[in-house]
N, C-alpha and C positions, 0 to 999 in steps of 0.2 A: 503494500499499499503506498503508494508516494507521499500522501497526506503525513502519516506516520513517521515513514522515513525522515522527510524533511526536519520534521518537529525534533527528533532525536538527533539528527544532524546539527541542527541549530543549539541543541542544549548540551551536547559532549562530543561535538567532534572536534579533531585537530585539523590543521592546514596542511594540506600535502602540496608542496613546491614541485613544478615539474622543469625547474629551470635553476639557477642560482649554483653556479659551478663551485662557489667557495664551500659549500655545504657539501661532506662527504653522504656518501648512500648509507640509509639507515633499514633494518630487516623491518619488514611488517609485523614482526612478534614483538620487536621493542616496541613499535609505535603503539599498537593494541594495546601495552602494558603501561604507556605514559600516560600521565594526567594532562589535560588540556586547559589552556591552548598553548601549543608548541608549533614549532615549523621544522618541517623534515624534506629531505629530497629522496625519492625512490628510486627504484629500478625494480619493476614488475612487469607480469604479464596480464591481458585483460583476458578474463575468463567469461564473464557475462555481463550483458548491458541491457537495460530499458529504460522506456519502452522500445518494442522491437521497431516500430514504424515512427519515421520523424514526426509525424503530424501530431502523434497524440502526446508529444513532449509538450507541448502547448497549453499551458493552463491559464486560470483566470486567478489571480492572488489580491487578496485582501488585505492591505497593509495595517490596517485598525484591528481586525480579530486575526489575524495571522493565517485565515483559511483558503484553502485551495479547492477551485471547483473546475469540473470539465467546461470547455467550450462548447455552448450550445451548438447544435447543428441548424440548417436553414429550416427543416421541418419543424421544428419546435417553434421557431418564430412564425412561420407561415400559420401554423394552426391557432397561435395567438389572436395572428391578424384577423383570421377568417372567423373566430370566434367572437371579436371586438365589432366586425363588420353589420353584424347582426342588428344592432341597433343604430338607428337613423340621426344623424348628427343634430345637435339643439340648436335652432335658429335663434334663439334667446343669447348665444356666445359667439354670433357673427358679427364681424365688421365693428371693434372695440375703438377704444383711442390708441390702443399700441400694435395693432395688427388688423389687416385687410382680408377679407374672405371670399372664396370663390366655391359656389358648390353646381354639383350636377350630377345626374342618374345615368348610370352605365348602360350601354344599348345590350349589354348581354342578356341572358334568360333571368338571371336572377335581380337584376335593375337595381344594383348597389348605390346607394345615396353616398357621395364623397365629397367632402370639404376640404380644404388647403386654406390655412390660414397663414398669410404672409406678414412677418414681423415688421413693424415700422422703424425709421431713424428719424426723428425730427419732422414727424409726420409725412415723411415720405418712403416710398419704397426705394429698396437698396438695388443695386447691381445684383445678379443673380448669384455670381461668383462671393459676394459678401452676404449673402439673404440667409436668414435661418428662417424656416418654414415648419409649419405642424399640420400633421395630416391625420384626418378621420376617414375611417372606410376601405382603406387603401389595403391591395393585396402586396406581397413582397415585391413582384415584377413591377409594380407601378412605382413604389417606393425606391426601387433600384435606379429606375429611369431619372426619378428627380435627383437621385444623390449624385448622377451625372452632370447636371446644370446648376444646383445650388448648392450652397456650402454646406449648410445642416439640414437635417430632418429630423423631426421628432415625431414619433408615431403617439396619437392621443386619441381618446374618447370623451365624448359628453355625458357628464352627470346631470343630476338635478340640479345642482350648484354652481357647476365651473366645468371647463376642461381639465382632464388629469392624465396623468402616465399611465400606459398598461401596465399589467404585471410584469415584475423587474426579473421575470425567466425571460423577458423581451429586451432587447439593447432598449435605453431610452433615447440614445442617441446614434445617429448616422451621418459619417463624414466623410465623403469620397467612398473608398471600399470597407473601410473600417467602422465593425459594429462596437459601440461602447454599452458595456453592462455596469450595473450598480450591485452593491452587496446587499441582500435580502435581508440578513441579519444586523447590519449596521446602518441602513438608509432609513432615513424618517422622510419620505417623500411630500413635498410643500406643494403648494398650489400653483399652475403653471404660470400664472398671472405674476408671480415672480420674476419671470425672465423678462418684463419690463423694465427693470431695473438695469439688465445689461443693455437694453436697447436705447436707455436714455443715456447712456454713455456717449462721451464725445466721438470717441471711434469704438464702436463694437468689436470686439475681436472674434466671439463666438468660440472661445477656447473650450474646449471640452471639460476641464478641470473647473471652469468659471462657472459654467452650467450646471456642472453637478453639484456644485458648491451653493448656488440659488434655489436649485430645485431640491435641497437636502438628501443627495445621492454622495454615498460612499464609494468613488470610483474604483471597480476593479482593473488593474494592470494585466496585461498579457505578460507571461513570464515564460520561460524555457528551462526544461527542467529534465534530468537524466540521472539514472543511477547506475554506477560501474561496481564492478566487483573485481578487483585486484589481485594477485597471486605471486608469492614467490617460494622458496624452499621453505619458509619458516611460518607462513601462515597466510591469511587473507586479510582484506581490508575491503568495505565498502566506501565509495568516493561517490559524492553529490555534487551535481551541478546545477546553480538556481541563479538565473540572471535574467534582467529584464530586456 
């Protein structure tokens, strides 16, 4: 289990150096019998490594609670979008002081209602490459089309009181080809109208970290993790790679 392995690694690992010619080689038996932290140079063989497939090494990490999560696949996101598309956008929340709304009904069999809310700056719409928009009722395919033209896309849904984010199993923000997720345990989602504070800035940058902060989201970071088992004539040692 990589989660448990990482926790053990952080609690009682030694630092194994792969360079530093000024250090002599140390046997693995000596290292495993030493107290951390220490620095060693080793010469060993790679016996096993995991995960076996490179894409499985990418996880989502919360720096607040130190949890590791699998990166959801596109099917999970698509099903969440389809679930939220059943409710029609609430016209009460269209065309406010800080965003402009456009709505239409699709021509397919389901005739979905879609609403896109373009966030304004100084009461004006920004250029597409600088624009953050919110979408209700869109499919995954439609959202990806929007990310190719606009800077940021946030999937939302209507409630009786306001617009809100979807379940945090879905990305709360898409920027280009990158999906940004929030930690379910550490996030306390705030009303979407809090985004108006960024829109009021002199030059809104729409940085994911700033968006996450005003929305009460603890931003998950993509990390790369691998677990290696190294051996020499004296014993074995587990080595962990953890990097952003």
